[in-house]
N, C-alpha and C positions, 0 to 999 in steps of 0.2 A: 983238471976234469971239465970244467965249464967250457974252456977253450976247445977241448976235444970234441965235446957235445955240439958247440955251436959249428965247427967244421964239418961234422958228420951231418948235422942238420942241413948244412949249406949245399952239401954233395948229394943229397937224397929227396930234394924237394922241386924238381923242376916242373912237375904238374901242378903243383901247388903255386908255385910262381906264376905261372902261366894263367892259373885261375884268378889271381889277385891282378895281374896285369890287365887281364881282360875286363875285370870289375871296374878297374879305376879309368880305363880308356873309353868305357861305356857311360861311365858316371864319374867325371874328374872330381866331384865333392862330395864325400859320404860322411855322414854323422857316425860318431863314435858307436851309438847305439845300433845303427844299421850295419855297420862294419862288423862288431861283435856277433850279431846275429847271422850275418852271411858268413862269417869266418868258421861257425860251427858247422857249416856244412861242407867245409873241407874234408875230405877223407884222408886225413893225417892228424897226428898230434903236434903238428909244426906250430910253433911259437911265432905270433904275428911279427914282433920286433924283428926276429931273425929273418923272416921272410922279407919284411919291408927293407931292411938293411941290404940283403943280398939283390933285391930287385933294383934298388937305387944304384947300384954298381952296374947293373945292366942298362939302366935308363940313361946314364950319364952321356952316351954318345948320342942320344937323341935330346939332350938338353933339357931334361924332365927329371923330378924328384918327387917322392911322395913325402910330404911333411904335416905335422900337426899344428891345428890352429884354433884358437877360441874366437868365435865370432861376436862381431860387436852388436850384432841386431838382436840375438836371442840368448846370447851367453852360452851357447851349447859348443861342445868340441867337435870338431870336423877334421877328417884326412882329407887333404888336397893333394891333387896331381898338379904340382907347380912348374912353372917354367923356369929354367936356369938360364936363359938367354941374355940377360942384363938386369936392369932394374926399371921399376915403374912402368911408363906407358910403352917403352921399348920391348917389354916382356909380351904384352898382350895385343900389340900392334902388328905382329908379323904378317897377318893376313891382311892388313888393313894399307890403303895408299896415305901418303904424306898429309893430304888434306882431312882425310878421315881420322887420322891420329890427333891432328889439330882441333879437330871437332871433339874427340873423345877428352881431350885436355880440359877443353871449356865446360865440357858437360860434368866432369868430376868436381871441378872447382865449384861449379854451382851447386852440385849436390851437397857439398861439404857447407854451403852457405844456407842450405834449405833442409838441415837436419838429416842428411843422408839419403835423400829421395828426391825425385825430380819428375815433374809432368812431361808427357809426351809433347804437348804444345810448347812448352819451355824449350825443349830439346829442338824443335823445328825453328824456333826463334834464334837459338844459338848458333843454327848453322846458316843464319843470313845475319852476320854481325853488322851492326849500324853504329854510326857515330864513333864513340871511343872505344867500341869493342873491336879488337884486332882479330885479324884471321881470315882465311879465304870463305867465300860463300860455297855452300854445298847444296847440291839438288835434295829434293824430298826423297827421291829413291835411293840416294847414297847414305842419307841420315838414316833412313829406314833399315838399310842394309847394316849400318853400324850397330844399330840397336839389336837387330836380330842376331848378329855375331855375337855380341855380348851375352845376349840371353842363352843363345844355344851352347856356348862355352862355360856357363854356369858362373859368369863374372859379373851379370846383373841378374836381378830378379824382377819379372815383370808382375805388376799387380793390376788387375782389370776392375773398374768400378763402375757399376750401374747407378746412373744419377740422372733423374728426369728423363729416362728413355734414351739417354745416351750413354756410350761406353767410352769412359775415361781410363787412360793408362798412366800409370806411375811405374818409375824404375828406381831400385833399391840396389846398393852394393852387396853383392852376393858374398858369402864368406871368401869363395875363391878370388873373388875381385878384390877384397879387402886385403888379402896376402900378398897378391899380385902387384898390387899398387901401393904396399905400405910405405915404401921409401918416398914415392910422391907425394902421398898423403901427408906424411910428416914434413917434408920441404916446404909444403905451402903455408905451414904455421898457422893453420886455420883451426886446428882441432886439438882441444885439451885431452888430457887424461882423464878418465872417470875418477872422482874423489875417493870412491870406495875400493874399486878393483885395481885403479891405476893403470889400467889399459886404455888404449885410444877410445874415445867416445864420440863417434860419428853420428850414431843415432840415439838420442836420449833426452834429457831434460836439463834445464838450467836453473841454478838457484834464483829465486825471485828478488834477493838483495843485490842490486845492480853493482854494489861495491865489491861484491864477492864474485858472482858470475861462475861458480863452481859448476862443473857438469857431473852428471850421474846417468848411468844406463838406467833404461826403464826395468830391466830385469833384475838389475841390482836393487832398485828402490822397492820392486815388487818382493823381493826375497826379504827385506827388512819389514816392510809393512805387514806382511804375514804373521810377524810375531810381536808386533807392539801397535799401541795405539796411535803413536804419532812418529814421524822421522826427522830427526834433526840433520842439518847440512853439517858435514864433517869439517869443513872450513871455517864456517861462521856462526853455527850453531842455530841458524834460522829454522823455525819449524816449517817443514814441508809437506804440503797436500798436494795432490795430484792435480787440483784446478789452479794451483799456483805456479804450475811449471810452464815455462815458456820454451818455444822452440828455438833452436839454435839460429839465428839469422830471420829472414822473412817468415811471417806466420803461414804454415801450411795450409790452412783453411782459406786463406786470401788467394793463394796461388791456384788452388782447386776452383775457386770462383771464377778467376780469370780464365782459367782453362775452360770452364764450363760455358762461359759467354762466347769464347773463340774458337773452341774447337768444332772441327765438322762433325756432324751427327753421323754415328756409325749404326747401322741396323742391328738390332738385337734378335738372337735367334729364339 
């Protein structure tokens, strides 16, 4: 009976499939809460899992698929329209030139050193490698084009910070970017799993015990801290408090200070 119901549903929901397809092509990364809310507007009793599976069959010829993903940054569940063109940077570089893909590789590698985010000024410096840094030099125009492309495709999150009448920009890996670049990130061997939820911890905290170095997501820590007076590192038992947490790699505040000194001032509205 279930098989018959699934087959009937698949044959009677073309309008629902179009509605869901339009949702994802307009916004390729949708939180589970938003999707649940939007799906209640569908004039049908269709089950999303059935619609998603049917739609994925139709999307195969376009090299896309809709997949579920838990984001590293906030711990929320997202549904992502992901590319099926290959792996890593090849997936998201279809609209970029070879030198721009090379820049993207350097940017993501640096992000992983800086706890999952990077200042725009640092990206500009990576576009003009010096000394031991390998790779072709890229103009400011092409560098900006790469950043704008990554943001427009929901692969990066852009954050604007007002500081001393200057507008500073930072970029984070968005949920879709984490999914698309998952294989690339793992292959760098720079990212440990969270000691609590055991998924990649790109943005989070490091245990203050240098001999331990365990990683934990901020949202995982916050969940534990809400119900107890102290949180112990699950690996070594060290008492963890927020001020003892260290960034993974170079201190983020130091990078902000460098950017503040070097970045050209942009007028604020």
